[in-house]
Each structure stands twice: as structure tokens, then as C-alpha cells.
A tleap script that builds the chain and sets N, CA, C and O, in Angstrom:
source leaprc.protein.ff14SB
mol = sequence {
  NGLN VAL GLN LEU VAL GLU SER GLY GLY GLY
  PRO VAL GLN ALA GLY GLY SER LEU THR LEU
  SER CYS THR ALA SER GLY ASP THR TYR SER
  THR TYR CYS MET VAL TRP PHE ARG GLN ILE
  PRO GLY LYS GLU ARG GLU GLY VAL ALA SER
  LEU ASP SER ASP GLY ASN ILE ILE TYR ALA
  ASN SER VAL LYS GLY ARG PHE THR ILE SER
  ARG ASP ASN ALA LYS ASN THR LEU TYR LEU
  GLN MET ASN ASN LEU LYS PRO GLU ASP SER
  ALA MET TYR TYR CYS ALA ALA ASP ALA THR
  GLY PHE CYS THR SER SER PRO THR PRO PRO
  PRO ALA GLU TRP TYR ASP ASN TRP GLY GLN
  GLY THR GLN VAL SER VAL SER CPRO
}
set mol.1.N position { 140.755 55.513 72.518 }
set mol.1.CA position { 141.397 55.572 73.819 }
set mol.1.C position { 142.125 54.257 74.068 }
set mol.1.O position { 141.574 53.179 73.848 }
set mol.2.N position { 143.381 54.358 74.532 }
set mol.2.CA position { 144.121 53.133 74.796 }
set mol.2.C position { 143.604 52.472 76.063 }
set mol.2.O position { 143.066 53.125 76.957 }
set mol.3.N position { 143.779 51.169 76.113 }
set mol.3.CA position { 143.512 50.428 77.343 }
set mol.3.C position { 144.843 50.116 78.000 }
set mol.3.O position { 145.797 49.710 77.336 }
set mol.4.N position { 144.902 50.309 79.306 }
set mol.4.CA position { 146.145 50.181 80.042 }
set mol.4.C position { 146.041 49.051 81.051 }
set mol.4.O position { 145.041 48.930 81.759 }
set mol.5.N position { 147.076 48.225 81.114 }
set mol.5.CA position { 147.108 47.116 82.059 }
set mol.5.C position { 148.452 47.131 82.773 }
set mol.5.O position { 149.502 46.938 82.160 }
set mol.6.N position { 148.400 47.365 84.083 }
set mol.6.CA position { 149.619 47.391 84.890 }
set mol.6.C position { 149.884 46.009 85.490 }
set mol.6.O position { 148.960 45.239 85.753 }
set mol.7.N position { 151.167 45.718 85.698 }
set mol.7.CA position { 151.555 44.466 86.331 }
set mol.7.C position { 152.935 44.625 86.939 }
set mol.7.O position { 153.624 45.618 86.705 }
set mol.8.N position { 153.332 43.624 87.730 }
set mol.8.CA position { 154.682 43.594 88.271 }
set mol.8.C position { 154.808 43.949 89.737 }
set mol.8.O position { 155.888 43.826 90.315 }
set mol.9.N position { 153.713 44.389 90.347 }
set mol.9.CA position { 153.771 44.724 91.758 }
set mol.9.C position { 153.864 43.490 92.628 }
set mol.9.O position { 153.795 42.363 92.137 }
set mol.10.N position { 154.023 43.709 93.925 }
set mol.10.CA position { 154.108 42.603 94.861 }
set mol.10.C position { 154.780 43.037 96.139 }
set mol.10.O position { 155.110 44.210 96.308 }
set mol.11.N position { 154.985 42.089 97.048 }
set mol.11.CA position { 155.687 42.401 98.292 }
set mol.11.C position { 157.192 42.373 98.079 }
set mol.11.O position { 157.704 41.573 97.296 }
set mol.12.N position { 157.889 43.246 98.776 }
set mol.12.CA position { 159.344 43.302 98.674 }
set mol.12.C position { 159.877 43.913 99.965 }
set mol.12.O position { 159.196 44.717 100.601 }
set mol.13.N position { 161.067 43.541 100.343 }
set mol.13.CA position { 161.684 44.126 101.535 }
set mol.13.C position { 162.358 45.458 101.194 }
set mol.13.O position { 162.768 45.683 100.055 }
set mol.14.N position { 162.463 46.303 102.159 }
set mol.14.CA position { 163.150 47.582 101.974 }
set mol.14.C position { 164.553 47.338 101.426 }
set mol.14.O position { 165.263 46.429 101.857 }
set mol.15.N position { 164.929 48.181 100.459 }
set mol.15.CA position { 166.215 48.015 99.796 }
set mol.15.C position { 166.148 47.157 98.548 }
set mol.15.O position { 167.099 47.102 97.768 }
set mol.16.N position { 165.021 46.488 98.363 }
set mol.16.CA position { 164.860 45.623 97.209 }
set mol.16.C position { 164.428 46.372 95.973 }
set mol.16.O position { 164.336 47.600 95.968 }
set mol.17.N position { 164.158 45.603 94.908 }
set mol.17.CA position { 163.802 46.176 93.615 }
set mol.17.C position { 162.576 45.492 93.025 }
set mol.17.O position { 162.302 44.322 93.294 }
set mol.18.N position { 161.863 46.236 92.232 }
set mol.18.CA position { 160.741 45.714 91.444 }
set mol.18.C position { 160.718 46.455 90.121 }
set mol.18.O position { 161.161 47.600 90.028 }
set mol.19.N position { 160.198 45.791 89.101 }
set mol.19.CA position { 159.958 46.450 87.818 }
set mol.19.C position { 158.484 46.327 87.479 }
set mol.19.O position { 157.957 45.223 87.340 }
set mol.20.N position { 157.832 47.460 87.349 }
set mol.20.CA position { 156.435 47.499 86.956 }
set mol.20.C position { 156.326 47.633 85.441 }
set mol.20.O position { 157.186 48.230 84.794 }
set mol.21.N position { 155.261 47.072 84.892 }
set mol.21.CA position { 154.990 47.183 83.468 }
set mol.21.C position { 153.597 47.737 83.262 }
set mol.21.O position { 152.694 47.507 84.067 }
set mol.22.N position { 153.434 48.465 82.179 }
set mol.22.CA position { 152.131 48.979 81.773 }
set mol.22.C position { 152.013 48.731 80.276 }
set mol.22.O position { 152.708 49.351 79.471 }
set mol.23.N position { 151.127 47.819 79.919 }
set mol.23.CA position { 150.939 47.485 78.521 }
set mol.23.C position { 149.721 48.218 77.981 }
set mol.23.O position { 148.655 48.215 78.597 }
set mol.24.N position { 149.892 48.847 76.823 }
set mol.24.CA position { 148.833 49.655 76.233 }
set mol.24.C position { 148.374 49.063 74.918 }
set mol.24.O position { 149.178 48.540 74.146 }
set mol.25.N position { 147.097 49.145 74.669 }
set mol.25.CA position { 146.558 48.737 73.379 }
set mol.25.C position { 146.706 49.893 72.407 }
set mol.25.O position { 147.027 51.011 72.810 }
set mol.26.N position { 146.473 49.625 71.116 }
set mol.26.CA position { 146.508 50.719 70.155 }
set mol.26.C position { 147.821 50.807 69.404 }
set mol.26.O position { 148.871 50.422 69.919 }
set mol.27.N position { 147.757 51.313 68.188 }
set mol.27.CA position { 148.949 51.330 67.345 }
set mol.27.C position { 149.651 52.676 67.321 }
set mol.27.O position { 150.611 52.846 66.569 }
set mol.28.N position { 149.203 53.644 68.123 }
set mol.28.CA position { 149.885 54.933 68.167 }
set mol.28.C position { 150.526 55.165 69.524 }
set mol.28.O position { 150.758 56.305 69.925 }
set mol.29.N position { 150.807 54.086 70.220 }
set mol.29.CA position { 151.357 54.176 71.573 }
set mol.29.C position { 152.614 55.027 71.620 }
set mol.29.O position { 152.822 55.771 72.578 }
set mol.30.N position { 153.462 54.926 70.588 }
set mol.30.CA position { 154.745 55.627 70.616 }
set mol.30.C position { 154.591 57.142 70.648 }
set mol.30.O position { 155.539 57.843 70.999 }
set mol.31.N position { 153.430 57.658 70.295 }
set mol.31.CA position { 153.220 59.101 70.279 }
set mol.31.C position { 152.638 59.627 71.588 }
set mol.31.O position { 152.429 60.832 71.728 }
set mol.32.N position { 152.376 58.754 72.535 }
set mol.32.CA position { 151.724 59.148 73.774 }
set mol.32.C position { 152.713 59.625 74.817 }
set mol.32.O position { 153.851 59.159 74.879 }
set mol.33.N position { 152.261 60.557 75.632 }
set mol.33.CA position { 152.903 60.832 76.909 }
set mol.33.C position { 152.440 59.735 77.864 }
set mol.33.O position { 151.250 59.430 77.932 }
set mol.34.N position { 153.379 59.142 78.602 }
set mol.34.CA position { 153.035 58.092 79.562 }
set mol.34.C position { 153.497 58.518 80.945 }
set mol.34.O position { 154.573 59.094 81.106 }
set mol.35.N position { 152.678 58.230 81.929 }
set mol.35.CA position { 152.959 58.681 83.291 }
set mol.35.C position { 152.675 57.554 84.280 }
set mol.35.O position { 151.681 56.841 84.149 }
set mol.36.N position { 153.539 57.400 85.253 }
set mol.36.CA position { 153.299 56.522 86.394 }
set mol.36.C position { 152.818 57.372 87.567 }
set mol.36.O position { 153.386 58.420 87.876 }
set mol.37.N position { 151.752 56.888 88.213 }
set mol.37.CA position { 151.222 57.506 89.426 }
set mol.37.C position { 151.191 56.453 90.534 }
set mol.37.O position { 151.298 55.253 90.280 }
set mol.38.N position { 151.041 56.931 91.755 }
set mol.38.CA position { 150.810 56.012 92.864 }
set mol.38.C position { 149.844 56.654 93.857 }
set mol.38.O position { 149.714 57.875 93.945 }
set mol.39.N position { 149.184 55.788 94.586 }
set mol.39.CA position { 148.170 56.275 95.522 }
set mol.39.C position { 148.077 55.342 96.717 }
set mol.39.O position { 148.052 54.120 96.569 }
set mol.40.N position { 148.026 55.937 97.905 }
set mol.40.CA position { 147.743 55.166 99.106 }
set mol.40.C position { 146.364 55.587 99.597 }
set mol.40.O position { 145.942 56.715 99.346 }
set mol.41.N position { 145.661 54.710 100.287 }
set mol.41.CA position { 144.298 55.027 100.719 }
set mol.41.C position { 144.235 56.333 101.504 }
set mol.41.O position { 145.036 56.571 102.408 }
set mol.42.N position { 143.270 57.172 101.142 }
set mol.42.CA position { 143.067 58.417 101.855 }
set mol.42.C position { 143.904 59.571 101.365 }
set mol.42.O position { 143.786 60.689 101.866 }
set mol.43.N position { 144.762 59.303 100.375 }
set mol.43.CA position { 145.608 60.369 99.843 }
set mol.43.C position { 145.388 60.522 98.347 }
set mol.43.O position { 144.888 59.620 97.674 }
set mol.44.N position { 145.777 61.687 97.846 }
set mol.44.CA position { 145.628 61.937 96.414 }
set mol.44.C position { 146.626 61.102 95.613 }
set mol.44.O position { 147.696 60.724 96.091 }
set mol.45.N position { 146.225 60.838 94.382 }
set mol.45.CA position { 147.122 60.128 93.479 }
set mol.45.C position { 148.252 61.077 93.086 }
set mol.45.O position { 147.998 62.205 92.664 }
set mol.46.N position { 149.485 60.629 93.221 }
set mol.46.CA position { 150.619 61.503 92.936 }
set mol.46.C position { 151.434 60.986 91.761 }
set mol.46.O position { 151.590 59.779 91.576 }
set mol.47.N position { 151.944 61.908 90.982 }
set mol.47.CA position { 152.783 61.537 89.859 }
set mol.47.C position { 154.148 61.085 90.322 }
set mol.47.O position { 154.758 61.705 91.193 }
set mol.48.N position { 154.621 60.012 89.741 }
set mol.48.CA position { 155.921 59.451 90.097 }
set mol.48.C position { 156.950 59.775 89.025 }
set mol.48.O position { 158.053 60.230 89.326 }
set mol.49.N position { 156.578 59.536 87.767 }
set mol.49.CA position { 157.495 59.772 86.661 }
set mol.49.C position { 156.704 59.883 85.374 }
set mol.49.O position { 155.674 59.228 85.208 }
set mol.50.N position { 157.192 60.721 84.456 }
set mol.50.CA position { 156.539 60.864 83.162 }
set mol.50.C position { 157.572 60.780 82.051 }
set mol.50.O position { 158.745 61.105 82.233 }
set mol.51.N position { 157.100 60.335 80.899 }
set mol.51.CA position { 157.954 60.155 79.721 }
set mol.51.C position { 157.139 60.551 78.508 }
set mol.51.O position { 156.144 59.904 78.180 }
set mol.52.N position { 157.566 61.631 77.832 }
set mol.52.CA position { 156.763 62.088 76.701 }
set mol.52.C position { 157.236 61.455 75.395 }
set mol.52.O position { 158.176 60.661 75.375 }
set mol.53.N position { 156.574 61.819 74.325 }
set mol.53.CA position { 156.847 61.184 73.035 }
set mol.53.C position { 158.216 61.564 72.480 }
set mol.53.O position { 158.719 60.904 71.571 }
set mol.54.N position { 158.824 62.625 73.020 }
set mol.54.CA position { 160.166 63.022 72.596 }
set mol.54.C position { 161.255 62.430 73.482 }
set mol.54.O position { 162.443 62.662 73.260 }
set mol.55.N position { 160.841 61.669 74.481 }
set mol.55.CA position { 161.811 61.051 75.375 }
set mol.55.C position { 162.173 61.874 76.594 }
set mol.55.O position { 163.073 61.499 77.347 }
set mol.56.N position { 161.485 62.996 76.806 }
set mol.56.CA position { 161.747 63.807 77.984 }
set mol.56.C position { 161.185 63.130 79.225 }
set mol.56.O position { 160.052 62.648 79.218 }
set mol.57.N position { 161.975 63.096 80.283 }
set mol.57.CA position { 161.616 62.395 81.508 }
set mol.57.C position { 161.612 63.346 82.692 }
set mol.57.O position { 162.492 64.194 82.838 }
set mol.58.N position { 160.602 63.184 83.530 }
set mol.58.CA position { 160.512 63.952 84.770 }
set mol.58.C position { 160.199 62.991 85.905 }
set mol.58.O position { 159.336 62.123 85.776 }
set mol.59.N position { 160.905 63.150 87.015 }
set mol.59.CA position { 160.678 62.332 88.195 }
set mol.59.C position { 160.212 63.194 89.363 }
set mol.59.O position { 160.586 64.361 89.482 }
set mol.60.N position { 159.399 62.604 90.212 }
set mol.60.CA position { 159.104 63.233 91.483 }
set mol.60.C position { 160.381 63.221 92.323 }
set mol.60.O position { 161.185 62.294 92.231 }
set mol.61.N position { 160.559 64.254 93.139 }
set mol.61.CA position { 161.778 64.347 93.945 }
set mol.61.C position { 161.973 63.121 94.845 }
set mol.61.O position { 163.100 62.702 95.110 }
set mol.62.N position { 160.877 62.568 95.298 }
set mol.62.CA position { 160.948 61.448 96.238 }
set mol.62.C position { 161.521 60.172 95.627 }
set mol.62.O position { 161.911 59.262 96.358 }
set mol.63.N position { 161.578 60.094 94.298 }
set mol.63.CA position { 162.055 58.858 93.660 }
set mol.63.C position { 163.292 59.068 92.803 }
set mol.63.O position { 163.838 58.110 92.256 }
set mol.64.N position { 163.735 60.306 92.680 }
set mol.64.CA position { 164.915 60.587 91.848 }
set mol.64.C position { 166.114 59.781 92.329 }
set mol.64.O position { 166.391 59.690 93.525 }
set mol.65.N position { 166.807 59.209 91.372 }
set mol.65.CA position { 167.980 58.415 91.694 }
set mol.65.C position { 167.678 56.974 92.062 }
set mol.65.O position { 168.595 56.159 92.167 }
set mol.66.N position { 166.400 56.644 92.260 }
set mol.66.CA position { 166.013 55.283 92.634 }
set mol.66.C position { 165.122 54.627 91.584 }
set mol.66.O position { 165.216 53.418 91.370 }
set mol.67.N position { 164.269 55.390 90.933 }
set mol.67.CA position { 163.332 54.867 89.941 }
set mol.67.C position { 163.777 55.280 88.545 }
set mol.67.O position { 164.368 56.343 88.354 }
set mol.68.N position { 163.482 54.417 87.570 }
set mol.68.CA position { 163.773 54.716 86.172 }
set mol.68.C position { 162.559 54.369 85.328 }
set mol.68.O position { 162.069 53.241 85.364 }
set mol.69.N position { 162.079 55.337 84.573 }
set mol.69.CA position { 160.960 55.120 83.658 }
set mol.69.C position { 161.515 54.892 82.262 }
set mol.69.O position { 162.468 55.551 81.848 }
set mol.70.N position { 160.919 53.964 81.546 }
set mol.70.CA position { 161.353 53.691 80.183 }
set mol.70.C position { 160.179 53.096 79.412 }
set mol.70.O position { 159.157 52.732 79.992 }
set mol.71.N position { 160.341 53.007 78.119 }
set mol.71.CA position { 159.278 52.436 77.292 }
set mol.71.C position { 159.885 51.619 76.169 }
set mol.71.O position { 160.987 51.901 75.698 }
set mol.72.N position { 159.154 50.609 75.751 }
set mol.72.CA position { 159.500 49.807 74.586 }
set mol.72.C position { 158.333 49.958 73.616 }
set mol.72.O position { 157.302 49.302 73.766 }
set mol.73.N position { 158.503 50.820 72.629 }
set mol.73.CA position { 157.398 51.104 71.716 }
set mol.73.C position { 157.020 49.883 70.878 }
set mol.73.O position { 155.861 49.734 70.491 }
set mol.74.N position { 157.974 49.024 70.599 }
set mol.74.CA position { 157.674 47.825 69.821 }
set mol.74.C position { 156.743 46.888 70.583 }
set mol.74.O position { 155.979 46.132 69.983 }
set mol.75.N position { 156.817 46.946 71.918 }
set mol.75.CA position { 155.967 46.087 72.755 }
set mol.75.C position { 154.797 46.860 73.363 }
set mol.75.O position { 154.021 46.300 74.137 }
set mol.76.N position { 154.669 48.138 73.016 }
set mol.76.CA position { 153.597 48.965 73.598 }
set mol.76.C position { 153.621 48.907 75.123 }
set mol.76.O position { 152.575 48.829 75.766 }
set mol.77.N position { 154.805 48.945 75.686 }
set mol.77.CA position { 154.925 48.753 77.131 }
set mol.77.C position { 155.769 49.842 77.766 }
set mol.77.O position { 156.819 50.231 77.255 }
set mol.78.N position { 155.275 50.317 78.887 }
set mol.78.CA position { 155.966 51.286 79.731 }
set mol.78.C position { 156.483 50.549 80.958 }
set mol.78.O position { 155.822 49.645 81.471 }
set mol.79.N position { 157.653 50.932 81.423 }
set mol.79.CA position { 158.250 50.276 82.589 }
set mol.79.C position { 158.559 51.291 83.684 }
set mol.79.O position { 158.717 52.485 83.429 }
set mol.80.N position { 158.639 50.786 84.890 }
set mol.80.CA position { 159.142 51.576 86.010 }
set mol.80.C position { 160.052 50.662 86.822 }
set mol.80.O position { 159.587 49.805 87.573 }
set mol.81.N position { 161.340 50.859 86.661 }
set mol.81.CA position { 162.323 50.116 87.441 }
set mol.81.C position { 162.485 50.834 88.772 }
set mol.81.O position { 162.844 52.011 88.813 }
set mol.82.N position { 162.219 50.123 89.851 }
set mol.82.CA position { 162.262 50.718 91.182 }
set mol.82.C position { 163.346 50.026 91.999 }
set mol.82.O position { 163.260 48.828 92.269 }
set mol.83.N position { 164.352 50.775 92.386 }
set mol.83.CA position { 165.461 50.246 93.182 }
set mol.83.C position { 165.483 50.904 94.552 }
set mol.83.O position { 164.891 51.963 94.760 }
set mol.84.N position { 166.176 50.257 95.481 }
set mol.84.CA position { 166.309 50.791 96.838 }
set mol.84.C position { 164.947 51.215 97.390 }
set mol.84.O position { 164.777 52.334 97.875 }
set mol.85.N position { 164.002 50.316 97.308 }
set mol.85.CA position { 162.636 50.633 97.723 }
set mol.85.C position { 162.555 50.903 99.219 }
set mol.85.O position { 163.286 50.313 100.015 }
set mol.86.N position { 161.660 51.798 99.579 }
set mol.86.CA position { 161.443 52.188 100.969 }
set mol.86.C position { 159.990 51.898 101.342 }
set mol.86.O position { 159.124 51.846 100.468 }
set mol.87.N position { 159.721 51.710 102.629 }
set mol.87.CA position { 158.324 51.461 103.026 }
set mol.87.C position { 157.369 52.542 102.546 }
set mol.87.O position { 156.205 52.254 102.266 }
set mol.88.N position { 157.837 53.773 102.447 }
set mol.88.CA position { 156.959 54.852 101.983 }
set mol.88.C position { 156.659 54.778 100.490 }
set mol.88.O position { 155.842 55.552 99.991 }
set mol.89.N position { 157.297 53.871 99.776 }
set mol.89.CA position { 156.954 53.644 98.372 }
set mol.89.C position { 155.749 52.717 98.228 }
set mol.89.O position { 155.237 52.536 97.124 }
set mol.90.N position { 155.299 52.134 99.323 }
set mol.90.CA position { 154.147 51.234 99.273 }
set mol.90.C position { 152.919 52.001 98.813 }
set mol.90.O position { 152.571 53.034 99.385 }
set mol.91.N position { 152.270 51.493 97.782 }
set mol.91.CA position { 151.105 52.170 97.201 }
set mol.91.C position { 150.565 51.322 96.067 }
set mol.91.O position { 151.185 50.343 95.653 }
set mol.92.N position { 149.391 51.715 95.569 }
set mol.92.CA position { 148.883 51.178 94.319 }
set mol.92.C position { 149.473 52.042 93.214 }
set mol.92.O position { 149.365 53.267 93.252 }
set mol.93.N position { 150.088 51.412 92.246 }
set mol.93.CA position { 150.729 52.122 91.146 }
set mol.93.C position { 149.867 52.002 89.891 }
set mol.93.O position { 149.394 50.920 89.543 }
set mol.94.N position { 149.678 53.127 89.226 }
set mol.94.CA position { 148.879 53.205 88.014 }
set mol.94.C position { 149.688 53.869 86.905 }
set mol.94.O position { 150.605 54.648 87.165 }
set mol.95.N position { 149.330 53.547 85.667 }
set mol.95.CA position { 149.876 54.310 84.555 }
set mol.95.C position { 148.730 55.050 83.865 }
set mol.95.O position { 147.566 54.659 83.951 }
set mol.96.N position { 149.096 56.115 83.189 }
set mol.96.CA position { 148.134 56.909 82.445 }
set mol.96.C position { 148.773 57.352 81.141 }
set mol.96.O position { 149.997 57.392 81.018 }
set mol.97.N position { 147.938 57.684 80.174 }
set mol.97.CA position { 148.416 58.036 78.846 }
set mol.97.C position { 147.728 59.287 78.338 }
set mol.97.O position { 146.549 59.524 78.601 }
set mol.98.N position { 148.494 60.081 77.604 }
set mol.98.CA position { 147.940 61.286 76.974 }
set mol.98.C position { 148.285 61.244 75.498 }
set mol.98.O position { 149.459 61.206 75.128 }
set mol.99.N position { 147.254 61.251 74.651 }
set mol.99.CA position { 147.449 61.081 73.219 }
set mol.99.C position { 148.167 62.254 72.559 }
set mol.99.O position { 148.676 62.120 71.446 }
set mol.100.N position { 148.212 63.395 73.232 }
set mol.100.CA position { 148.891 64.542 72.622 }
set mol.100.C position { 150.399 64.355 72.581 }
set mol.100.O position { 151.097 65.014 71.810 }
set mol.101.N position { 150.900 63.441 73.425 }
set mol.101.CA position { 152.340 63.235 73.485 }
set mol.101.C position { 153.046 64.169 74.442 }
set mol.101.O position { 154.197 63.934 74.811 }
set mol.102.N position { 152.360 65.234 74.848 }
set mol.102.CA position { 152.929 66.210 75.768 }
set mol.102.C position { 152.580 65.809 77.191 }
set mol.102.O position { 151.438 65.460 77.492 }
set mol.103.N position { 153.592 65.865 78.070 }
set mol.103.CA position { 153.323 65.529 79.466 }
set mol.103.C position { 153.104 66.778 80.306 }
set mol.103.O position { 152.027 66.980 80.867 }
set mol.104.N position { 154.134 67.615 80.387 }
set mol.104.CA position { 154.041 68.807 81.217 }
set mol.104.C position { 155.240 69.702 80.943 }
set mol.104.O position { 156.282 69.243 80.475 }
set mol.105.N position { 155.073 70.994 81.244 }
set mol.105.CA position { 156.192 71.927 81.167 }
set mol.105.C position { 156.758 72.217 82.560 }
set mol.105.O position { 157.685 73.011 82.724 }
set mol.106.N position { 156.172 71.549 83.556 }
set mol.106.CA position { 156.586 71.718 84.944 }
set mol.106.C position { 157.771 70.804 85.245 }
set mol.106.O position { 157.967 69.803 84.555 }
set mol.107.N position { 158.563 71.134 86.265 }
set mol.107.CA position { 159.660 70.235 86.665 }
set mol.107.C position { 159.193 69.048 87.482 }
set mol.107.O position { 160.012 68.245 87.929 }
set mol.108.N position { 157.890 68.925 87.683 }
set mol.108.CA position { 157.341 67.767 88.386 }
set mol.108.C position { 156.357 67.044 87.476 }
set mol.108.O position { 155.837 67.646 86.537 }
set mol.109.N position { 156.092 65.769 87.733 }
set mol.109.CA position { 155.152 65.030 86.876 }
set mol.109.C position { 153.782 65.692 86.854 }
set mol.109.O position { 153.413 66.395 87.795 }
set mol.110.N position { 153.026 65.470 85.779 }
set mol.110.CA position { 151.717 66.105 85.665 }
set mol.110.C position { 150.743 65.607 86.726 }
set mol.110.O position { 150.920 64.517 87.270 }
set mol.111.N position { 149.723 66.394 87.019 }
set mol.111.CA position { 148.744 65.992 88.039 }
set mol.111.C position { 147.779 64.939 87.526 }
set mol.111.O position { 147.515 64.851 86.327 }
set mol.112.N position { 147.262 64.149 88.436 }
set mol.112.CA position { 146.371 63.053 88.071 }
set mol.112.C position { 145.079 63.549 87.438 }
set mol.112.O position { 144.477 62.843 86.629 }
set mol.113.N position { 144.646 64.753 87.796 }
set mol.113.CA position { 143.350 65.224 87.268 }
set mol.113.C position { 143.387 65.514 85.772 }
set mol.113.O position { 142.342 65.743 85.161 }
set mol.114.N position { 144.569 65.507 85.180 }
set mol.114.CA position { 144.655 65.680 83.739 }
set mol.114.C position { 144.249 64.413 82.987 }
set mol.114.O position { 144.087 64.454 81.768 }
set mol.115.N position { 144.086 63.314 83.674 }
set mol.115.CA position { 143.868 62.033 83.016 }
set mol.115.C position { 142.546 61.401 83.463 }
set mol.115.O position { 142.134 61.532 84.615 }
set mol.116.N position { 141.899 60.717 82.529 }
set mol.116.CA position { 140.646 60.048 82.885 }
set mol.116.C position { 140.630 58.595 82.429 }
set mol.116.O position { 139.597 57.929 82.503 }
set mol.117.N position { 141.753 58.111 81.966 }
set mol.117.CA position { 141.834 56.738 81.489 }
set mol.117.C position { 142.872 56.007 82.324 }
set mol.117.O position { 144.069 56.273 82.220 }
set mol.118.N position { 142.405 55.088 83.150 }
set mol.118.CA position { 143.283 54.412 84.111 }
set mol.118.C position { 143.156 52.902 83.987 }
set mol.118.O position { 142.096 52.375 83.650 }
set mol.119.N position { 144.252 52.223 84.266 }
set mol.119.CA position { 144.205 50.781 84.399 }
set mol.119.C position { 143.758 50.397 85.799 }
set mol.119.O position { 143.326 51.248 86.578 }
set mol.120.N position { 143.863 49.118 86.114 }
set mol.120.CA position { 143.393 48.639 87.405 }
set mol.120.C position { 144.434 48.838 88.511 }
set mol.120.O position { 144.117 48.725 89.695 }
set mol.121.N position { 145.652 49.128 88.125 }
set mol.121.CA position { 146.720 49.352 89.085 }
set mol.121.C position { 147.401 48.065 89.496 }
set mol.121.O position { 146.884 46.971 89.271 }
set mol.122.N position { 148.569 48.211 90.101 }
set mol.122.CA position { 149.311 47.079 90.646 }
set mol.122.C position { 149.884 47.500 91.995 }
set mol.122.O position { 150.480 48.570 92.120 }
set mol.123.N position { 149.700 46.652 92.995 }
set mol.123.CA position { 150.047 47.002 94.366 }
set mol.123.C position { 151.515 46.702 94.655 }
set mol.123.O position { 152.018 45.621 94.349 }
set mol.124.N position { 152.182 47.674 95.246 }
set mol.124.CA position { 153.557 47.502 95.720 }
set mol.124.C position { 153.550 47.630 97.238 }
set mol.124.O position { 153.055 48.618 97.781 }
set mol.125.N position { 154.097 46.637 97.917 }
set mol.125.CA position { 154.142 46.655 99.380 }
set mol.125.C position { 155.576 46.426 99.824 }
set mol.125.O position { 156.149 45.364 99.583 }
set mol.126.N position { 156.152 47.433 100.476 }
set mol.126.CA position { 157.539 47.376 100.906 }
set mol.126.C position { 157.572 47.243 102.422 }
set mol.126.O position { 157.079 48.109 103.144 }
set mol.127.N position { 158.152 46.162 102.890 }
set mol.127.CA position { 158.244 45.934 104.334 }
set mol.127.C position { 159.593 46.426 104.863 }
set mol.127.O position { 160.600 46.387 104.156 }
set mol.128.N position { 159.598 46.890 106.118 }
set mol.128.CA position { 160.853 47.436 106.700 }
set mol.128.C position { 161.943 46.373 106.801 }
set mol.128.O position { 163.047 46.663 107.263 }
savepdb mol mol.pdb
quit
């Protein structure tokens, strides 16, 4: 099982940008499906964006056109470039990995209950 470490969160004003990183251990990282999730207290963890081993990308409707998911297999790192941030983007952001390489056949990111391996998360706080 890979170990995941998220970083890059912090405070930012509305309209600003942040880039989150998720570094994974293991030498088969390039074959994994990788997913970004976010969660605010009292709410379910929601999928933000997924990227499978074939390069297929799915975004949640709420972030389309503003967020970009990408990966650098040489660095075992997943990224989430977040532009035009809104206060409602404030949340703890997590990444998750699936060794099968398959993310989902749905037009939305996969559900959090499919995953049981999580990093510690990185907090994003967007002020108005």
C-alpha cells in the first residue's frame, strides 16, 4: 500500500491560486488511479478530481474550469492546481490511490468509500 503525503495548502484570498501536492511512496505509482477529495467538518468527503493510469480525468462540476489535476510519475507526485478560488473551496484536501489504475466509469469523481488509504490532508482556507 502506498503512503500518501499531501502539502501545499494554506490561507488565500478569494480569486487567488494554490497548488496542492500529494507525494506517494512505492515504485508502481504510475499505474495508480489518483483522486483528490475535500471535506469540511460535518460533511461527507467529496471527490474533486480523478486521474487514472491512462490519463483520463474527471472533475466535480463545482471545480470545472478552475482546478487542474496532473501527475509527475518521475516524482511520484500528484498535483491539484486551483485557480479563482472561492470561499466555498475551503476544506481539508486529501488524496487517495487505487492500485488497479481504474478510477470510475461515472462522469463524476469516485466516492470516498472506495478508498481506505488516506494521507493526513492539507487545509485550504479561502477568505472573501
